[in-house]
All heavy atoms as an XYZ file, in Angstrom:
759
protein
N       3.761    -21.263      0.112
C       3.560    -21.649      1.444
C       2.738    -20.553      2.189
O       3.016    -19.342      1.933
C       4.888    -21.774      2.177
C       4.819    -22.106      3.701
S       6.394    -22.319      4.550
C       6.599    -24.034      4.182
N       1.879    -21.011      3.032
C       1.025    -20.000      3.741
C       1.370    -20.043      5.159
O       1.408    -21.091      5.861
C      -0.512    -20.342      3.527
C      -1.397    -19.302      4.056
C      -2.783    -19.361      3.494
N      -3.422    -18.206      3.881
C      -4.323    -17.513      3.132
N      -4.551    -18.064      1.954
N      -4.890    -16.473      3.480
N       1.669    -18.894      5.733
C       2.196    -18.786      7.088
C       1.263    -17.865      7.887
O       0.874    -16.862      7.520
C       3.588    -18.121      7.041
C       4.541    -18.995      6.202
C       4.196    -17.968      8.494
C       5.899    -18.399      5.951
N       1.048    -18.305      9.187
C       0.313    -17.563     10.167
C       1.312    -17.083     11.269
O       1.907    -17.862     11.885
C      -0.841    -18.340     10.774
C      -1.695    -17.639     11.887
C      -2.303    -16.357     11.310
C      -2.687    -18.549     12.445
N       1.366    -15.776     11.483
C       2.163    -15.254     12.530
C       1.239    -14.910     13.669
O       0.224    -14.168     13.494
C       2.875    -13.896     12.099
C       3.840    -14.210     10.959
C       3.565    -13.285     13.295
C       4.443    -13.000     10.327
N       1.525    -15.468     14.870
C       0.709    -15.230     16.067
C       1.623    -14.519     16.962
O       2.415    -15.077     17.730
C       0.080    -16.504     16.586
C      -0.580    -17.357     15.590
C      -0.852    -16.181     17.779
C      -0.961    -18.788     15.958
N       1.470    -13.177     17.139
C       2.306    -12.296     17.903
C       1.619    -11.112     18.317
O       0.978    -10.482     17.556
C       3.560    -11.885     17.011
C       4.499    -10.832     17.510
C       5.082    -11.262     18.823
O       5.834    -12.275     19.006
O       4.881    -10.454     19.815
N       1.710    -10.806     19.664
C       0.920     -9.626     20.165
C       1.653     -8.292     19.927
O       0.991     -7.264     20.023
C       0.546     -9.835     21.608
C       1.799    -10.031     22.575
O       2.798    -10.525     22.035
O       1.682     -9.573     23.741
N       2.881     -8.277     19.556
C       3.581     -7.069     19.202
C       3.331     -6.841     17.730
O       3.848     -7.425     16.887
C       5.040     -7.237     19.390
O       5.801     -6.109     18.784
N       2.412     -5.830     17.506
C       2.010     -5.534     16.151
C       3.224     -5.169     15.286
O       3.394     -5.635     14.136
C       0.970     -4.436     16.132
C       0.693     -3.979     14.700
C      -0.283     -4.863     16.821
N       4.176     -4.368     15.798
C       5.280     -3.957     15.054
C       6.199     -5.157     14.673
O       6.606     -5.232     13.484
C       6.080     -2.942     15.927
C       7.314     -2.363     15.211
C       7.933     -1.328     16.059
N       9.016     -0.783     15.298
C       9.933      0.049     15.748
N       9.811      0.476     16.984
N      10.917      0.521     15.010
N       6.460     -6.066     15.581
C       7.221     -7.278     15.285
C       6.501     -8.160     14.253
O       7.161     -8.552     13.264
C       7.530     -8.018     16.567
C       8.341     -9.298     16.378
C       9.723     -8.995     15.718
C       8.606     -9.971     17.687
N       5.277     -8.343     14.476
C       4.484     -9.160     13.546
C       4.514     -8.583     12.114
O       4.764     -9.292     11.170
C       3.070     -9.377     14.038
N       4.322     -7.299     12.036
C       4.399     -6.596     10.717
C       5.734     -6.709     10.051
O       5.853     -6.912      8.887
C       3.945     -5.179     10.824
C       2.464     -4.969     11.118
O       1.695     -5.944     10.869
O       2.033     -3.875     11.503
N       6.777     -6.503     10.869
C       8.146     -6.610     10.382
C       8.487     -7.975      9.718
O       8.978     -8.170      8.684
C       9.164     -6.279     11.422
O       8.949     -4.898     11.865
C      10.627     -6.408     10.906
N       8.070     -9.048     10.548
C       8.297    -10.354      9.994
C       7.450    -10.575      8.812
O       7.933    -11.192      7.799
C       7.985    -11.425     11.166
C       8.993    -11.283     12.265
C       8.011    -12.893     10.595
C       8.609    -12.004     13.572
N       6.181    -10.274      8.800
C       5.288    -10.426      7.678
C       5.853     -9.832      6.453
O       5.749    -10.412      5.316
C       3.926     -9.897      8.069
N       6.343     -8.609      6.582
C       6.821     -7.830      5.343
C       7.974     -8.573      4.815
O       8.172     -8.747      3.556
C       7.234     -6.431      5.832
C       6.036     -5.455      6.089
O       4.935     -5.900      5.723
O       6.278     -4.410      6.720
N       8.979     -9.033      5.602
C      10.031     -9.758      5.167
C       9.697    -11.146      4.439
O      10.240    -11.429      3.392
C      10.984    -10.075      6.297
N       8.689    -11.834      4.984
C       8.233    -13.039      4.321
C       7.487    -12.755      3.066
O       7.637    -13.468      2.099
C       7.288    -13.819      5.314
C       8.041    -14.517      6.510
C       7.092    -14.952      7.554
C       9.054    -15.484      6.081
N       6.664    -11.653      3.053
C       5.978    -11.333      1.800
C       7.000    -10.993      0.628
O       6.669    -11.169     -0.411
C       4.947    -10.246      2.099
C       3.828    -10.719      2.939
C       2.827     -9.525      3.244
N       1.724    -10.130      4.083
C       1.234     -9.535      5.199
N       1.832     -8.302      5.682
N       0.287     -9.985      5.882
N       8.012    -10.311      1.102
C       9.072     -9.961      0.066
C       9.659    -11.173     -0.559
O      10.115    -11.212     -1.689
C      10.176     -9.159      0.763
C       9.894     -7.726      1.036
O       8.832     -7.231      0.560
O      10.618     -7.117      1.874
N       9.581    -12.375      0.113
C       9.971    -13.587     -0.422
C       8.922    -14.445     -1.068
O       8.967    -15.596     -1.273
C      10.670    -14.479      0.656
C      11.913    -13.798      1.281
C      13.079    -13.663      0.307
O      13.226    -14.609     -0.580
O      13.718    -12.574      0.317
N       7.763    -13.746     -1.249
C       6.592    -14.359     -1.936
C       5.778    -15.373     -1.144
O       5.121    -16.212     -1.720
C       6.904    -14.961     -3.291
C       7.393    -13.793     -4.187
O       6.811    -12.736     -4.314
N       8.550    -14.030     -4.834
N       5.930    -15.354      0.278
C       5.074    -16.112      1.074
C       3.743    -15.449      1.267
O       3.682    -14.214      1.328
C       5.723    -16.359      2.442
C       6.895    -17.269      2.359
C       8.169    -16.741      2.451
C       6.808    -18.684      2.253
C       9.325    -17.541      2.380
C       7.909    -19.509      2.196
C       9.220    -18.946      2.205
O      10.262    -19.704      2.225
N       2.693    -16.248      1.440
C       1.333    -15.658      1.824
C       1.324    -15.670      3.349
O       1.518    -16.731      3.990
C       0.256    -16.538      1.246
C       0.364    -16.580     -0.234
C      -1.141    -16.054      1.706
C      -0.498    -17.687     -0.900
N       1.086    -14.564      3.964
C       1.200    -14.304      5.409
C      -0.042    -13.645      5.925
O      -0.502    -12.675      5.441
C       2.388    -13.514      5.730
C       2.550    -13.302      7.210
C       3.719    -14.073      5.116
N      -0.533    -14.221      7.074
C      -1.557    -13.586      7.799
C      -1.089    -13.412      9.261
O      -0.124    -13.979      9.690
C      -2.852    -14.522      7.821
C      -3.459    -14.592      6.533
O      -3.554    -13.579      5.694
O      -3.895    -15.720      6.106
N      -1.738    -12.502      9.987
C      -1.236    -12.171     11.311
C      -2.493    -12.239     12.258
O      -3.610    -11.760     11.943
C      -0.731    -10.704     11.358
C       0.506    -10.626     10.481
C      -0.373    -10.375     12.870
C       1.018     -9.237     10.355
N      -2.202    -12.841     13.460
C      -3.184    -12.821     14.523
C      -2.374    -12.198     15.706
O      -1.294    -12.532     15.975
C      -3.683    -14.223     14.903
N      -3.055    -11.326     16.472
C      -2.427    -10.625     17.595
C      -2.764    -11.157     18.936
O      -2.379    -10.582     19.949
C      -2.743     -9.092     17.498
C      -2.154     -8.533     16.231
O      -2.825     -8.000     15.474
N      -0.800     -8.574     16.090
N      -3.414    -12.335     18.998
C      -3.668    -13.013     20.293
C      -3.768    -14.545     19.991
O      -4.046    -14.905     18.936
C      -4.840    -12.415     21.092
C      -6.181    -12.659     20.462
O      -6.584    -13.859     20.316
O      -6.861    -11.641     20.118
N      -3.629    -15.288     21.057
C      -3.560    -16.686     20.918
C      -4.941    -17.292     20.444
O      -4.977    -18.183     19.634
N      -6.031    -16.716     20.989
C      -7.347    -17.243     20.649
C      -7.626    -17.051     19.146
O      -7.982    -17.862     18.386
C      -8.468    -16.631     21.461
C      -9.872    -17.153     21.186
C      -9.937    -18.610     21.424
C     -10.863    -16.374     22.104
N      -7.414    -15.768     18.666
C      -7.626    -15.446     17.235
C      -6.632    -16.319     16.365
O      -6.981    -16.857     15.321
C      -7.269    -13.979     16.911
C      -7.406    -13.643     15.481
C      -6.854    -12.215     15.222
O      -6.364    -11.527     16.076
N      -7.180    -11.741     14.067
N      -5.432    -16.455     16.846
C      -4.414    -17.312     16.172
C      -4.930    -18.718     15.948
O      -4.835    -19.330     14.867
N      -5.382    -19.332     17.103
C      -5.903    -20.700     16.999
C      -7.098    -20.843     16.015
O      -7.118    -21.744     15.224
C      -6.295    -21.311     18.334
C      -6.996    -22.616     18.169
C      -6.280    -23.697     17.781
C      -8.326    -22.710     18.293
C      -6.863    -24.929     17.469
C      -9.094    -23.905     18.085
C      -8.298    -24.943     17.579
O      -8.928    -26.168     17.314
N      -8.062    -19.866     16.097
C      -9.218    -19.931     15.273
C      -8.750    -19.799     13.854
O      -9.344    -20.516     13.023
C     -10.183    -18.800     15.582
C     -10.900    -18.985     16.962
C     -11.669    -17.791     17.496
O     -11.514    -16.721     16.904
O     -12.409    -17.981     18.461
N      -7.724    -19.032     13.527
C      -7.180    -18.881     12.090
C      -6.613    -20.237     11.734
O      -6.819    -20.709     10.696
C      -6.217    -17.758     12.049
C      -6.899    -16.391     11.995
O      -8.033    -16.218     12.266
N      -6.016    -15.447     11.879
N      -5.747    -20.797     12.623
C      -5.062    -22.006     12.388
C      -6.067    -23.112     12.114
O      -5.790    -23.988     11.227
C      -4.174    -22.444     13.507
N      -7.202    -23.129     12.771
C      -8.151    -24.136     12.670
C      -8.815    -24.219     11.310
O      -9.409    -25.211     10.922
C      -9.262    -24.086     13.681
N      -8.652    -23.162     10.516
C      -9.211    -23.080      9.133
C      -8.503    -24.119      8.289
O      -9.009    -24.492      7.209
C      -9.066    -21.705      8.539
O      -7.695    -21.449      8.293
N      -7.247    -24.624      8.696
C      -6.571    -25.624      7.933
C      -5.832    -25.144      6.672
O      -5.335    -26.031      5.891
N      -5.648    -23.897      6.580
C      -5.021    -23.405      5.305
C      -3.546    -22.989      5.493
O      -2.953    -22.508      4.559
C      -5.800    -22.240      4.721
C      -5.857    -21.036      5.672
C      -7.206    -22.700      4.274
C      -6.450    -19.757      5.080
N      -2.947    -23.189      6.741
C      -1.596    -22.763      6.908
C      -0.638    -23.892      7.000
O      -0.932    -24.973      7.614
C      -1.529    -22.077      8.311
C      -2.382    -20.747      8.220
C      -3.628    -20.737      8.820
C      -1.909    -19.642      7.598
C      -4.341    -19.566      8.732
C      -2.622    -18.515      7.441
C      -3.896    -18.492      8.039
O      -4.616    -17.376      7.928
N       0.517    -23.710      6.408
C       1.600    -24.702      6.446
C       2.548    -24.482      7.627
O       3.151    -25.467      8.119
C       2.384    -24.560      5.107
C       1.672    -24.693      3.907
O       1.026    -25.750      3.691
O       1.484    -23.687      3.119
N       2.619    -23.248      8.164
C       3.554    -22.921      9.203
C       2.958    -21.911     10.119
O       2.205    -20.991      9.687
C       4.787    -22.376      8.569
C       5.767    -21.772      9.550
S       6.774    -22.922     10.499
C       7.752    -23.657      9.249
N       3.136    -22.099     11.387
C       2.779    -21.069     12.495
C       4.127    -20.517     12.930
O       5.028    -21.353     13.245
C       1.999    -21.746     13.613
C       0.780    -22.474     13.408
C       0.215    -23.065     14.754
C      -0.274    -21.542     12.772
N       4.122    -19.243     13.033
C       5.264    -18.584     13.777
C       4.618    -17.833     14.929
O       3.766    -17.014     14.694
C       5.935    -17.485     12.840
C       6.553    -18.209     11.606
C       7.015    -16.748     13.588
C       7.163    -17.238     10.661
N       5.008    -18.309     16.170
C       4.181    -17.728     17.295
C       5.130    -17.490     18.524
O       6.094    -18.182     18.777
C       3.041    -18.611     17.598
C       3.362    -19.969     18.371
C       2.121    -20.373     19.192
C       3.641    -21.033     17.377
N       4.630    -16.610     19.279
C       5.173    -16.200     20.539
C       4.488    -17.166     21.527
O       3.400    -17.726     21.364
C       4.869    -14.742     20.843
C       5.556    -14.208     22.023
O       6.322    -14.973     22.651
O       5.273    -13.047     22.377
N       5.189    -17.333     22.659
C       4.559    -18.195     23.771
C       3.796    -17.315     24.713
O       2.824    -17.843     25.257
C       5.712    -18.920     24.489
C       6.394    -20.027     23.635
C       7.432    -20.759     24.622
C       5.434    -20.973     23.080
N       4.218    -16.058     24.903
C       3.479    -15.221     25.877
C       2.428    -14.339     25.047
O       2.848    -13.314     24.421
C       4.388    -14.257     26.554
C       5.601    -15.034     27.230
S       4.966    -16.111     28.628
C       4.666    -14.923     29.797
N       1.251    -14.874     24.995
C       0.199    -14.231     24.209
C      -1.042    -13.941     25.103
O      -1.400    -14.709     25.933
C      -0.206    -15.118     23.109
C       0.757    -15.420     21.955
C       0.353    -16.606     21.142
C       0.947    -14.150     21.101
N      -1.785    -12.845     24.792
C      -3.116    -12.635     25.423
C      -4.115    -13.723     25.011
O      -4.058    -14.165     23.913
C      -3.424    -11.240     25.109
C      -2.686    -10.925     23.891
C      -1.469    -11.788     23.856
N      -5.135    -13.919     25.847
C      -6.309    -14.707     25.591
C      -6.079    -16.224     25.521
O      -6.885    -16.985     25.911
C      -7.035    -14.268     24.342
C      -7.600    -12.797     24.401
C      -8.410    -12.498     23.246
C      -8.894    -11.023     23.435
N      -9.777    -10.668     22.290
N      -4.920    -16.716     24.978
C      -4.473    -18.042     24.962
C      -3.078    -18.058     24.756
O      -2.532    -17.482     23.714
C      -5.190    -18.820     23.917
C      -4.879    -20.292     23.746
S      -5.670    -21.163     22.295
C      -7.352    -21.148     22.740
N      -2.234    -18.751     25.675
C      -0.777    -18.713     25.478
C      -0.372    -19.560     24.402
O      -1.090    -20.385     23.883
C      -0.091    -19.017     26.815
C      -0.336    -20.467     27.270
O      -0.067    -21.370     26.484
O      -0.648    -20.660     28.432
N       0.883    -19.384     23.918
C       1.423    -20.239     22.834
C       1.422    -21.720     22.982
O       1.180    -22.457     22.011
N       1.628    -22.190     24.228
C       1.629    -23.578     24.474
C       0.220    -24.107     24.280
O       0.065    -25.180     23.673
C       2.081    -23.928     25.864
C       3.660    -23.629     26.096
C       1.848    -25.427     26.216
C       4.560    -24.461     25.191
N      -0.731    -23.408     24.754
C      -2.164    -23.867     24.522
C      -2.569    -23.877     23.008
O      -3.256    -24.745     22.524
C      -3.118    -22.912     25.270
N      -2.070    -22.867     22.342
C      -2.297    -22.761     20.835
C      -1.650    -23.954     20.229
O      -2.294    -24.719     19.361
C      -1.714    -21.503     20.210
C      -1.784    -21.560     18.730
C      -2.494    -20.303     20.745
N      -0.408    -24.359     20.620
C       0.247    -25.518     20.077
C      -0.443    -26.820     20.317
O      -0.704    -27.667     19.475
C       1.683    -25.508     20.542
C       2.656    -24.536     20.040
C       3.997    -24.610     20.812
C       2.911    -24.812     18.516
N      -0.910    -27.014     21.585
C      -1.664    -28.143     21.903
C      -2.866    -28.292     21.044
O      -3.191    -29.397     20.529
C      -2.078    -28.065     23.447
C      -0.968    -28.459     24.367
C      -1.466    -28.348     25.769
C      -0.332    -28.641     26.799
N      -0.775    -28.544     28.229
N      -3.689    -27.254     20.911
C      -4.891    -27.322     20.105
C      -4.642    -27.545     18.672
O      -5.332    -28.221     17.964
C      -5.775    -26.142     20.367
C      -6.340    -26.102     21.834
C      -7.227    -24.873     22.102
C      -8.608    -25.000     21.497
N      -9.488    -26.057     21.858
N      -3.541    -26.904     18.169
C      -3.239    -26.996     16.796
C      -2.823    -28.352     16.394
O      -3.000    -28.862     15.298
C      -2.048    -26.038     16.363
N      -2.150    -29.133     17.364
C      -1.686    -30.456     17.073
C      -2.911    -31.474     16.988
O      -2.805    -32.516     16.451
C      -0.779    -31.001     18.179
C       0.555    -30.325     18.203
C       1.245    -30.451     16.783
O       1.430    -31.550     16.268
N       1.706    -29.344     16.201
N      -4.116    -31.043     17.483
C      -5.263    -31.846     17.316
C      -5.937    -31.580     15.950
O      -6.897    -32.396     15.600
C      -6.215    -31.511     18.464
C      -5.768    -31.790     19.831
C      -6.658    -31.184     20.921
O      -7.643    -30.588     20.628
O      -6.288    -31.359     22.100
N      -5.491    -30.711     15.133
C      -6.140    -30.403     13.931
C      -5.821    -31.552     12.917
O      -4.738    -32.174     13.018
C      -5.647    -29.089     13.356
C      -6.097    -27.870     14.211
C      -5.383    -26.614     13.598
C      -7.539    -27.660     14.278
N      -6.674    -31.752     11.951
C      -6.522    -32.777     10.997
C      -5.205    -32.665     10.246
O      -4.468    -33.577     10.026
C      -7.637    -32.815      9.985
C      -7.595    -33.976      8.993
C      -8.889    -34.003      8.189
O      -9.981    -33.837      8.682
O      -8.699    -34.205      6.949
N      -4.863    -31.434      9.862
C      -3.642    -31.184      9.212
C      -2.857    -30.110      9.997
O      -2.932    -28.942      9.702
C      -3.728    -30.836      7.717
O      -3.905    -29.530      7.484
N      -2.149    -30.603     11.001
C      -1.439    -29.662     11.934
C      -0.301    -29.021     11.176
O       0.476    -29.628     10.584
C      -0.888    -30.429     13.142
N      -0.181    -27.700     11.242
C       0.934    -26.972     10.657
C       2.167    -27.090     11.412
O       2.167    -27.423     12.562
C       0.441    -25.525     10.537
C      -0.575    -25.418     11.750
C      -1.207    -26.806     11.888
N       3.328    -26.937     10.672
C       4.617    -26.898     11.434
C       4.606    -25.643     12.260
O       3.882    -24.669     11.969
C       5.758    -26.871     10.374
C       5.847    -28.179      9.655
C       6.973    -28.121      8.712
N       7.121    -29.340      8.040
C       8.270    -29.871      7.696
N       9.399    -29.168      7.929
N       8.330    -31.023      7.096
N       5.539    -25.615     13.239
C       5.622    -24.439     14.072
C       7.075    -24.036     14.377
O       7.918    -24.751     14.511
C       4.906    -24.723     15.447
N       7.217    -22.629     14.455
C       8.425    -21.992     14.741
C       8.039    -21.145     15.941
O       7.039    -20.305     15.861
C       8.981    -21.127     13.661
C      10.304    -20.341     13.958
C      11.033    -20.193     12.680
C      10.024    -19.046     14.619
N       8.648    -21.358     17.085
C       8.392    -20.525     18.288
C       9.353    -19.455     18.508
O      10.633    -19.728     18.422
C       8.302    -21.446     19.528
C       8.302    -20.687     20.815
C       7.137    -22.411     19.466
N       8.910    -18.272     18.784
C       9.727    -17.139     19.089
C       9.415    -16.868     20.562
O       8.280    -16.664     20.973
C       9.336    -15.868     18.297
C       9.427    -15.976     16.828
S       9.023    -14.497     15.962
C       7.355    -14.146     16.582
N      10.523    -16.741     21.361
C      10.256    -16.499     22.809
C      11.542    -16.020     23.424
O      12.622    -16.385     23.115
C       9.771    -17.745     23.559
O       9.404    -17.407     24.915
C      10.800    -18.846     23.622
N      11.299    -15.110     24.409
C      12.374    -14.578     25.281
C      12.266    -15.376     26.594
O      13.056    -15.132     27.522
N      11.298    -16.259     26.683
C      11.038    -17.062     27.918
C      11.357    -18.503     27.676
O      10.448    -19.319     27.511
C       9.607    -16.779     28.335
C       9.197    -17.556     29.597
C       9.672    -17.124     30.800
C       8.418    -18.628     29.487
C       9.335    -17.798     31.977
C       8.015    -19.374     30.691
C       8.502    -18.899     31.874
N      12.640    -18.816     27.594
C      12.960    -20.227     27.217
C      13.436    -20.903     28.482
O      14.488    -20.549     29.098
C      13.940    -20.301     26.152
C      14.243    -21.702     25.650
S      12.746    -22.374     25.012
C      13.349    -23.486     23.952
N      12.845    -21.981     28.989
C      13.272    -22.831     30.006
C      13.340    -24.149     29.488
O      12.768    -24.526     28.426
C      12.319    -22.710     31.262
O      11.091    -23.292     30.832
C      12.112    -21.356     31.700
N      13.922    -25.071     30.261
C      13.963    -26.489     29.877
C      12.633    -27.112     29.697
O      12.361    -27.872     28.784
C      14.806    -27.301     30.881
C      15.258    -28.602     30.440
C      16.138    -29.267     31.426
O      17.164    -28.638     31.833
O      15.890    -30.491     31.777
N      11.751    -26.738     30.681
C      10.370    -27.245     30.615
C       9.579    -26.722     29.321
O       9.027    -27.540     28.629
C       9.597    -26.809     31.876
C       8.104    -27.099     31.718
C       7.613    -28.356     31.825
C       7.204    -26.056     31.368
C       6.221    -28.626     31.781
C       5.857    -26.369     31.346
C       5.368    -27.611     31.510
O       4.034    -27.827     31.358
N       9.730    -25.455     29.067
C       9.102    -24.913     27.932
C       9.585    -25.528     26.582
O       8.903    -25.950     25.684
C       9.259    -23.360     27.901
C       8.791    -22.808     26.521
C       8.490    -22.665     28.990
N      10.992    -25.634     26.533
C      11.569    -26.275     25.358
C      11.114    -27.805     25.174
O      10.741    -28.168     24.115
N      11.011    -28.490     26.250
C      10.542    -29.975     26.212
C       9.142    -30.056     25.802
O       8.702    -30.757     24.957
C      10.809    -30.578     27.516
N       8.244    -29.160     26.369
C       6.796    -29.122     26.113
C       6.641    -28.739     24.646
O       5.832    -29.460     23.905
C       6.052    -28.068     27.001
C       4.652    -27.994     26.692
S       3.618    -29.403     26.994
C       3.608    -29.419     28.769
N       7.282    -27.698     24.131
C       7.103    -27.313     22.810
C       7.630    -28.387     21.803
O       6.884    -28.653     20.769
C       7.895    -26.067     22.504
N       8.685    -29.095     22.175
C       9.236    -30.167     21.234
C       8.181    -31.272     21.260
O       7.984    -31.802     20.089
C      10.570    -30.648     21.713
N       7.701    -31.583     22.380
C       6.605    -32.653     22.447
C       5.408    -32.336     21.638
O       4.679    -33.204     21.075
C       6.200    -32.767     23.880
C       5.204    -33.935     24.223
C       4.869    -34.068     25.716
O       5.795    -34.128     26.509
O       3.673    -34.031     26.032
N       5.128    -31.034     21.488
C       3.940    -30.515     20.704
C       4.301    -30.405     19.225
O       3.512    -29.808     18.451
C       3.400    -29.286     21.255
C       2.828    -29.466     22.649
C       2.461    -28.191     23.340
C       1.536    -30.398     22.638
N       5.471    -30.788     18.769
C       5.742    -30.823     17.425
C       6.439    -29.496     16.892
O       6.621    -29.357     15.639
N       6.986    -28.669     17.731
C       7.764    -27.498     17.347
C       9.048    -27.931     16.725
O       9.777    -28.691     17.208
C       8.055    -26.601     18.553
C       8.950    -25.456     18.045
C       6.694    -26.028     19.052
N       9.308    -27.518     15.577
C      10.532    -27.867     14.752
C      11.607    -26.824     15.011
O      12.825    -27.165     14.897
C      10.266    -27.942     13.288
C       9.469    -29.262     12.875
C       8.001    -29.102     13.051
O       7.487    -27.994     13.093
N       7.312    -30.220     13.096
N      11.313    -25.587     15.263
C      12.267    -24.466     15.310
C      11.981    -23.594     16.497
O      10.774    -23.280     16.756
C      12.208    -23.691     14.043
C      12.365    -24.566     12.814
C      11.297    -24.846     12.033
C      13.675    -25.048     12.418
C      11.409    -25.684     10.850
C      13.771    -25.918     11.268
C      12.642    -26.203     10.555
O      12.693    -26.960      9.499
N      13.040    -23.040     17.093
C      12.920    -22.037     18.117
C      13.751    -20.821     17.775
O      14.806    -20.999     17.107
C      13.476    -22.541     19.401
C      12.617    -23.540     20.111
C      12.903    -24.880     19.962
C      11.635    -23.151     20.976
C      12.099    -25.783     20.581
C      10.830    -24.073     21.645
C      11.077    -25.397     21.420
N      13.299    -19.678     18.082
C      14.052    -18.420     17.839
C      13.944    -17.522     19.102
O      12.920    -17.341     19.696
C      13.332    -17.737     16.641
C      14.167    -16.563     16.102
S      13.594    -16.066     14.487
C      12.149    -15.168     14.873
């Protein structure tokens, strides 16, 4: 499984990536939403792990654009900013998991 982590906290992204790599996943990291979407558009990822509060393009915008891709990856959202609206919007955009 190939995973893309889209997280602006370099330390958190590296920690998650190291744990996943220890389990033999292939992991790439993008530190802003725009870079994350551009990477996701390559079509090689099975899963996105992303924050909602990102520079250059927020996580909801990344999810919206990712759902338009021919083979949209699954998504796990990490956020400290969870509201009913955000949860509903993310679920509508295909998010399977929240953390």
